[in-house]
PAKETI-830713 format. One line per field, with one value per atom (N, C-alpha, C): residue number from 1; atom name; x, y negated, z negated. Coordinates in nm, 2 decimals. Layout:
n = c(NUM,...);
atom = c(CA,...);
c1 = c(X,...);
c2 = c(Y,...);
c3 = c(Z,...);
//
This chain:
n = c(1,1,1,2,2,2,3,3,3,4,4,4,5,5,5,6,6,6,7,7,7,8,8,8,9,9,9,10,10,10,11,11,11,12,12,12,13,13,13,14,14,14,15,15,15,16,16,16,17,17,17,18,18,18,19,19,19,20,20,20,21,21,21,22,22,22,23,23,23,24,24,24,25,25,25,26,26,26,27,27,27,28,28,28,29,29,29,30,30,30,31,31,31,32,32,32,33,33,33,34,34,34,35,35,35,36,36,36,37,37,37,38,38,38,39,39,39,40,40,40,41,41,41,42,42,42,43,43,43,44,44,44,45,45,45,46,46,46,47,47,47,48,48,48,49,49,49,50,50,50,51,51,51,52,52,52,53,53,53,54,54,54,55,55,55,56,56,56,57,57,57,58,58,58,59,59,59,60,60,60,61,61,61,62,62,62,63,63,63,64,64,64,65,65,65,66,66,66,67,67,67,68,68,68,69,69,69,70,70,70,71,71,71,72,72,72,73,73,73,74,74,74,75,75,75,76,76,76,77,77,77,78,78,78,79,79,79,80,80,80,81,81,81,82,82,82,83,83,83,84,84,84,85,85,85,86,86,86,87,87,87,88,88,88,89,89,89,90,90,90,91,91,91,92,92,92,93,93,93,94,94,94,95,95,95,96,96,96,97,97,97,98,98,98,99,99,99,100,100,100,101,101,101,102,102,102,103,103,103,104,104,104,105,105,105,106,106,106,107,107,107,108,108,108,109,109,109,110,110,110,111,111,111,112,112,112,113,113,113,114,114,114,115,115,115,116,116,116,117,117,117,118,118,118,119,119,119,120,120,120,121,121,121,122,122,122,123,123,123,124,124,124,125,125,125,126,126,126,127,127,127,128,128,128,129,129,129,130,130,130,131,131,131,132,132,132,133,133,133,134,134,134,135,135,135,136,136,136,137,137,137,138,138,138,139,139,139,140,140,140,141,141,141,142,142,142,143,143,143,144,144,144,145,145,145,146,146,146,147,147,147,148,148,148,149,149,149,150,150,150,151,151,151,152,152,152,153,153,153,154,154,154,155,155,155,156,156,156,157,157,157,158,158,158,159,159,159,160,160,160,161,161,161,162,162,162,163,163,163,164,164,164);
atom = c(N,CA,C,N,CA,C,N,CA,C,N,CA,C,N,CA,C,N,CA,C,N,CA,C,N,CA,C,N,CA,C,N,CA,C,N,CA,C,N,CA,C,N,CA,C,N,CA,C,N,CA,C,N,CA,C,N,CA,C,N,CA,C,N,CA,C,N,CA,C,N,CA,C,N,CA,C,N,CA,C,N,CA,C,N,CA,C,N,CA,C,N,CA,C,N,CA,C,N,CA,C,N,CA,C,N,CA,C,N,CA,C,N,CA,C,N,CA,C,N,CA,C,N,CA,C,N,CA,C,N,CA,C,N,CA,C,N,CA,C,N,CA,C,N,CA,C,N,CA,C,N,CA,C,N,CA,C,N,CA,C,N,CA,C,N,CA,C,N,CA,C,N,CA,C,N,CA,C,N,CA,C,N,CA,C,N,CA,C,N,CA,C,N,CA,C,N,CA,C,N,CA,C,N,CA,C,N,CA,C,N,CA,C,N,CA,C,N,CA,C,N,CA,C,N,CA,C,N,CA,C,N,CA,C,N,CA,C,N,CA,C,N,CA,C,N,CA,C,N,CA,C,N,CA,C,N,CA,C,N,CA,C,N,CA,C,N,CA,C,N,CA,C,N,CA,C,N,CA,C,N,CA,C,N,CA,C,N,CA,C,N,CA,C,N,CA,C,N,CA,C,N,CA,C,N,CA,C,N,CA,C,N,CA,C,N,CA,C,N,CA,C,N,CA,C,N,CA,C,N,CA,C,N,CA,C,N,CA,C,N,CA,C,N,CA,C,N,CA,C,N,CA,C,N,CA,C,N,CA,C,N,CA,C,N,CA,C,N,CA,C,N,CA,C,N,CA,C,N,CA,C,N,CA,C,N,CA,C,N,CA,C,N,CA,C,N,CA,C,N,CA,C,N,CA,C,N,CA,C,N,CA,C,N,CA,C,N,CA,C,N,CA,C,N,CA,C,N,CA,C,N,CA,C,N,CA,C,N,CA,C,N,CA,C,N,CA,C,N,CA,C,N,CA,C,N,CA,C,N,CA,C,N,CA,C,N,CA,C,N,CA,C,N,CA,C,N,CA,C,N,CA,C,N,CA,C,N,CA,C,N,CA,C,N,CA,C,N,CA,C,N,CA,C,N,CA,C,N,CA,C,N,CA,C,N,CA,C,N,CA,C,N,CA,C,N,CA,C,N,CA,C,N,CA,C,N,CA,C,N,CA,C,N,CA,C,N,CA,C,N,CA,C,N,CA,C,N,CA,C,N,CA,C,N,CA,C,N,CA,C,N,CA,C);
c1 = c(-1.37,-1.30,-1.22,-1.25,-1.19,-1.19,-1.18,-1.10,-1.06,-1.20,-1.16,-1.16,-1.04,-1.08,-1.07,-1.19,-1.25,-1.19,-1.14,-1.03,-1.13,-1.24,-1.28,-1.30,-1.36,-1.34,-1.46,-1.53,-1.65,-1.76,-1.84,-1.83,-1.89,-1.96,-1.98,-1.87,-1.92,-1.84,-1.91,-1.93,-1.94,-1.83,-1.70,-1.62,-1.58,-1.64,-1.63,-1.74,-1.71,-1.76,-1.88,-2.01,-2.15,-2.18,-2.25,-2.33,-2.16,-2.08,-2.02,-2.07,-2.12,-2.11,-2.21,-2.34,-2.50,-2.43,-2.31,-2.23,-2.15,-2.08,-2.05,-2.11,-2.21,-2.33,-2.35,-2.36,-2.37,-2.22,-2.14,-2.04,-1.91,-1.93,-1.79,-1.86,-1.69,-1.79,-1.69,-1.77,-1.64,-1.73,-1.52,-1.60,-1.54,-1.61,-1.53,-1.43,-1.42,-1.19,-1.15,-1.17,-1.08,-1.17,-1.07,-1.06,-1.04,-1.09,-0.98,-0.89,-0.76,-0.66,-0.64,-0.59,-0.55,-0.67,-0.77,-0.92,-0.94,-0.90,-0.89,-0.84,-0.71,-0.59,-0.53,-0.62,-0.64,-0.74,-0.82,-0.91,-0.91,-0.93,-0.94,-0.96,-1.12,-1.10,-1.05,-0.95,-0.83,-0.71,-0.71,-0.70,-0.52,-0.54,-0.46,-0.44,-0.39,-0.36,-0.31,-0.37,-0.33,-0.27,-0.20,-0.12,-0.06,-0.03,0.03,0.18,0.22,0.33,0.42,0.37,0.38,0.43,0.56,0.60,0.49,0.40,0.40,0.26,0.18,0.08,0.20,0.31,0.37,0.43,0.43,0.51,0.30,0.20,0.10,0.04,0.07,0.08,0.15,0.23,0.32,0.35,0.27,0.19,0.16,0.08,-0.02,-0.04,0.05,0.05,-0.04,-0.04,-0.08,-0.04,-0.07,0.03,-0.01,0.01,0.01,0.09,-0.06,-0.07,0.07,0.19,0.21,0.17,0.13,0.13,0.14,0.31,0.38,0.31,0.29,0.27,0.39,0.42,0.54,0.66,0.73,0.85,0.93,0.88,0.99,0.90,0.76,0.69,0.69,0.82,0.90,1.03,1.04,1.14,1.09,1.04,1.02,0.86,0.82,0.80,0.85,1.04,1.09,1.17,1.20,1.25,1.08,0.94,0.84,0.81,0.84,0.87,0.93,1.11,1.21,1.26,1.29,1.35,1.30,1.19,1.17,1.04,0.98,0.91,0.75,0.68,0.57,0.47,0.50,0.36,0.39,0.23,0.33,0.29,0.40,0.38,0.29,0.24,0.14,0.26,0.23,0.26,0.21,0.23,0.22,0.25,0.13,0.14,0.22,0.23,0.35,0.32,0.09,0.10,0.10,0.19,0.20,0.04,-0.07,-0.13,-0.21,-0.25,-0.24,-0.40,-0.40,-0.52,-0.56,-0.70,-0.84,-0.73,-0.78,-0.71,-0.53,-0.57,-0.38,-0.40,-0.46,-0.52,-0.58,-0.69,-0.77,-0.65,-0.60,-0.54,-0.43,-0.28,-0.27,-0.34,-0.43,-0.54,-0.58,-0.59,-0.60,-0.54,-0.42,-0.22,-0.27,-0.26,-0.20,-0.28,-0.44,-0.56,-0.52,-0.53,-0.54,-0.40,-0.32,-0.18,-0.10,-0.02,0.15,0.25,0.20,0.33,0.29,0.16,0.02,0.04,0.06,0.02,0.23,0.32,0.46,0.44,0.41,0.43,0.33,0.23,0.16,0.24,0.33,0.46,0.57,0.56,0.68,0.62,0.55,0.46,0.46,0.43,0.41,0.51,0.67,0.73,0.76,0.74,0.78,0.77,0.61,0.54,0.59,0.55,0.60,0.76,0.86,0.98,0.93,0.85,0.88,0.80,0.65,0.62,0.72,0.80,0.92,0.99,1.03,1.08,1.08,0.88,0.85,0.81,0.82,0.80,0.91,0.86,0.94,1.13,1.14,1.30,1.36,1.30,1.30,1.39,1.42,1.49,1.48,1.33,1.30,1.22,1.24,1.15,1.27,1.35,1.54,1.59,1.62,1.62,1.57,1.45,1.34,1.40,1.39,1.39,1.59,1.65,1.80,1.78,1.73,1.68,1.67,1.52,1.47,1.56,1.66,1.78,1.86,1.93,2.04,1.93,1.78,1.74,1.71,1.71,1.71,1.75,1.91,2.04,2.12,2.10,2.13,2.06,1.94,1.84,1.83,1.93,1.95,2.11,2.14,2.35,2.29,2.20,2.15,2.11,2.08,1.96,2.13,2.15,2.22,2.27);
c2 = c(0.38,0.17,0.16,0.09,-0.01,-0.18,-0.28,-0.32,-0.44,-0.48,-0.53,-0.72,-0.67,-0.93,-1.00,-1.04,-1.06,-1.17,-1.18,-1.28,-1.42,-1.45,-1.55,-1.64,-1.56,-1.54,-1.63,-1.54,-1.47,-1.38,-1.37,-1.24,-1.16,-1.10,-1.03,-0.88,-0.83,-0.72,-0.69,-0.88,-0.79,-0.81,-0.82,-0.73,-0.61,-0.61,-0.40,-0.31,-0.17,-0.13,-0.16,-0.21,-0.15,0.02,-0.01,0.04,0.13,0.05,0.12,0.05,0.02,0.00,0.02,0.08,0.17,0.34,0.33,0.51,0.52,0.43,0.43,0.44,0.34,0.31,0.41,0.55,0.59,0.73,0.68,0.80,0.72,0.53,0.45,0.35,0.24,0.12,0.04,-0.01,-0.18,-0.31,-0.36,-0.44,-0.56,-0.69,-0.82,-0.86,-0.89,-0.94,-0.97,-0.89,-0.86,-0.78,-0.74,-0.61,-0.59,-0.57,-0.63,-0.49,-0.47,-0.34,-0.32,-0.36,-0.31,-0.24,-0.26,-0.22,-0.07,-0.07,0.05,0.10,0.14,0.15,0.31,0.17,0.23,0.42,0.35,0.42,0.55,0.65,0.84,0.90,0.82,0.89,0.82,0.83,0.73,0.79,0.84,0.97,0.94,0.77,0.77,0.61,0.53,0.45,0.42,0.32,0.32,0.17,0.15,-0.01,-0.08,-0.19,-0.21,-0.25,-0.22,-0.20,-0.34,-0.41,-0.59,-0.51,-0.56,-0.56,-0.49,-0.70,-0.66,-0.48,-0.47,-0.36,-0.25,-0.22,-0.15,-0.07,-0.15,-0.18,-0.13,-0.25,-0.18,-0.01,0.03,0.11,0.26,0.23,0.32,0.32,0.11,0.22,0.25,0.30,0.36,0.45,0.54,0.71,0.73,0.69,0.63,0.71,0.80,0.79,0.76,0.76,0.61,0.64,0.57,0.56,0.44,0.50,0.37,0.32,0.20,0.16,0.05,0.02,-0.17,-0.26,-0.36,-0.47,-0.53,-0.59,-0.67,-0.72,-0.79,-0.79,-0.69,-0.71,-0.62,-0.53,-0.49,-0.43,-0.22,-0.29,-0.18,-0.15,-0.19,-0.17,-0.15,-0.18,-0.08,0.02,0.08,0.11,0.32,0.27,0.39,0.37,0.28,0.28,0.37,0.39,0.45,0.56,0.64,0.70,0.87,0.81,0.82,0.86,0.75,0.73,0.78,0.69,0.80,0.85,0.89,1.03,0.98,0.89,0.84,0.87,0.86,0.85,0.84,0.91,0.93,0.80,0.82,0.70,0.70,0.65,0.63,0.61,0.71,0.67,0.67,0.54,0.41,0.53,0.61,0.61,0.47,0.50,0.40,0.28,0.27,0.11,0.03,0.10,0.06,0.06,0.16,0.17,0.30,0.30,0.39,0.46,0.56,0.58,0.66,0.72,0.73,0.86,0.94,1.09,1.12,1.04,1.01,1.00,0.85,0.84,0.89,1.01,1.17,1.24,1.27,1.38,1.35,1.27,1.18,1.16,1.16,1.09,1.22,1.36,1.48,1.58,1.52,1.55,1.59,1.40,1.29,1.44,1.43,1.45,1.57,1.67,1.80,1.90,1.84,1.95,1.96,2.01,2.10,1.95,1.86,1.75,1.63,1.65,1.53,1.59,1.72,1.74,1.74,1.71,1.76,1.56,1.47,1.39,1.29,1.32,1.31,1.34,1.42,1.51,1.40,1.36,1.27,1.08,1.04,0.98,0.96,1.06,1.09,1.04,1.13,1.05,0.97,0.89,0.74,0.61,0.73,0.63,0.58,0.69,0.70,0.68,0.62,0.59,0.48,0.44,0.23,0.17,0.25,0.27,0.20,0.23,0.30,0.09,0.17,-0.03,-0.09,-0.08,-0.26,-0.23,-0.16,-0.17,-0.23,-0.26,-0.35,-0.33,-0.22,-0.17,-0.13,-0.11,-0.14,-0.22,-0.14,-0.23,-0.34,-0.32,-0.44,-0.59,-0.52,-0.61,-0.73,-0.59,-0.68,-0.75,-0.72,-0.82,-0.93,-0.92,-1.07,-1.14,-1.07,-1.17,-1.26,-1.19,-1.23,-1.32,-1.32,-1.49,-1.57,-1.53,-1.62,-1.73,-1.62,-1.68,-1.78,-1.73,-1.73,-1.93,-1.95,-2.01,-2.17,-2.12,-2.13,-2.29,-2.11,-2.20,-2.36,-2.34,-2.39,-2.58,-2.50,-2.63,-2.71,-2.63,-2.72,-2.83,-2.72,-2.76,-2.85,-2.92,-2.93,-3.08,-3.13,-3.14,-3.27,-3.26,-3.34,-3.40);
c3 = c(0.24,0.17,0.28,0.40,0.48,0.48,0.45,0.43,0.56,0.68,0.71,0.77,0.81,0.78,0.98,0.94,1.03,1.12,1.28,1.33,1.33,1.40,1.36,1.23,1.06,0.93,0.97,0.99,1.02,0.95,0.87,0.74,0.87,0.96,1.09,1.07,1.18,1.20,1.33,1.45,1.58,1.63,1.63,1.76,1.73,1.69,1.63,1.73,1.77,1.88,1.85,1.98,1.88,1.86,1.73,1.65,1.53,1.55,1.46,1.32,1.27,1.14,1.06,1.24,1.19,1.14,1.23,1.18,1.08,1.02,0.86,0.79,0.80,0.68,0.59,0.58,0.49,0.46,0.54,0.40,0.49,0.41,0.40,0.29,0.27,0.23,0.35,0.45,0.52,0.43,0.42,0.40,0.47,0.49,0.52,0.55,0.43,0.43,0.26,0.17,0.06,0.00,-0.07,-0.18,-0.28,-0.47,-0.55,-0.55,-0.45,-0.43,-0.54,-0.67,-0.82,-0.84,-0.85,-0.87,-0.82,-0.72,-0.57,-0.59,-0.62,-0.66,-0.81,-0.82,-1.00,-1.01,-0.92,-0.95,-0.91,-0.99,-1.01,-0.88,-0.77,-0.68,-0.54,-0.61,-0.45,-0.42,-0.32,-0.23,-0.19,-0.13,-0.08,-0.01,0.02,0.04,0.23,0.33,0.45,0.44,0.42,0.45,0.53,0.57,0.61,0.62,0.46,0.41,0.38,0.35,0.26,0.16,0.07,-0.07,-0.15,-0.17,-0.33,-0.21,-0.16,-0.21,-0.18,-0.11,-0.16,-0.29,-0.38,-0.53,-0.65,-0.57,-0.66,-0.63,-0.53,-0.46,-0.55,-0.51,-0.65,-0.82,-0.80,-1.01,-1.03,-0.92,-0.93,-0.88,-0.85,-0.76,-0.64,-0.57,-0.48,-0.36,-0.30,-0.12,-0.06,0.03,0.07,0.33,0.37,0.51,0.54,0.62,0.61,0.84,0.83,0.95,0.93,0.95,0.98,1.10,1.08,1.20,1.21,1.12,1.17,1.03,1.09,1.07,0.97,0.86,0.82,0.70,0.77,0.74,0.77,0.90,0.98,0.93,0.87,0.78,0.64,0.55,0.42,0.45,0.60,0.64,0.63,0.71,0.66,0.56,0.44,0.30,0.21,0.24,0.16,0.25,0.38,0.46,0.42,0.51,0.53,0.37,0.30,0.24,0.11,0.02,-0.16,-0.08,0.01,0.03,-0.01,-0.04,-0.04,0.08,0.12,0.28,0.41,0.38,0.60,0.72,0.87,0.88,1.02,1.06,1.18,1.32,1.44,1.47,1.61,1.69,1.81,1.96,2.05,2.18,2.24,2.38,2.45,2.43,2.40,2.48,2.34,2.26,2.09,2.06,2.05,2.05,1.88,1.78,1.71,1.77,1.79,1.84,1.65,1.77,1.63,1.59,1.69,1.69,1.54,1.60,1.50,1.38,1.35,1.20,1.15,1.22,1.19,1.09,1.19,1.08,1.03,1.10,0.91,0.80,0.75,0.66,0.63,0.69,0.69,0.60,0.62,0.56,0.49,0.47,0.28,0.23,0.25,0.13,0.09,0.23,0.20,0.29,0.31,0.36,0.23,0.31,0.23,0.22,0.34,0.28,0.17,0.21,0.14,0.00,-0.04,-0.15,-0.22,-0.15,-0.20,-0.18,-0.11,-0.16,-0.23,-0.27,-0.46,-0.56,-0.54,-0.62,-0.70,-0.54,-0.53,-0.59,-0.53,-0.59,-0.67,-0.78,-0.94,-1.07,-0.97,-1.03,-0.97,-0.85,-0.89,-0.94,-0.95,-1.05,-1.13,-1.25,-1.41,-1.44,-1.35,-1.32,-1.35,-1.19,-1.20,-1.35,-1.39,-1.51,-1.70,-1.63,-1.73,-1.73,-1.63,-1.63,-1.67,-1.64,-1.70,-1.81,-1.96,-2.06,-2.12,-2.23,-2.32,-2.28,-2.28,-2.33,-2.19,-2.09,-1.96,-1.92,-1.76,-1.68,-1.66,-1.58,-1.50,-1.57,-1.70,-1.81,-1.87,-1.81,-1.90,-1.86,-1.73,-1.61,-1.61,-1.60,-1.65,-1.77,-1.85,-1.91,-1.95,-1.88,-1.83,-1.78,-1.60,-1.57,-1.60,-1.74,-1.76,-1.87,-1.98,-2.03,-2.02,-1.82,-1.80,-1.76,-1.71,-1.64,-1.74,-1.90,-1.97,-2.03,-2.02,-2.07,-1.96,-1.84,-1.67,-1.71,-1.76,-1.75,-1.93,-1.97,-2.12,-2.12,-2.03,-1.97,-1.90,-1.82,-1.71,-1.77,-1.86,-1.93,-2.01,-2.05,-2.15,-2.07);
//
């Protein structure tokens, strides 16, 4: 599945190379604007996620134990790519050529490595561990839930103090 946001708010794929849509129609799904990301990531057949490295996408991928391919585009996404690739070791990172372009062969090689290679297997195992840790954090007694409750309680007490 490839979600492509059309540049002119059109639902057609006229900006893609001529014949591309026809060539891929029997091998994949091409969507023109939006996909239900949580549903896709939670589907058992999803083997990887090529992401721009926005933090919400990273968290959703981790919570569903889906290994990532990092393709950062702007600002903090580059830092996030380093965090998930080199720090957490749950992603492979695409490499740009000297013209700052990621070539098709590079993408194909990285996808193949993620799905079939030794690095991909290690990333998958690491992602399972991290996902389990994340799932525990959001249980009723998990660290994330406790921290959120503490923030809510502080806000409630502050609003009562200021209301008086």
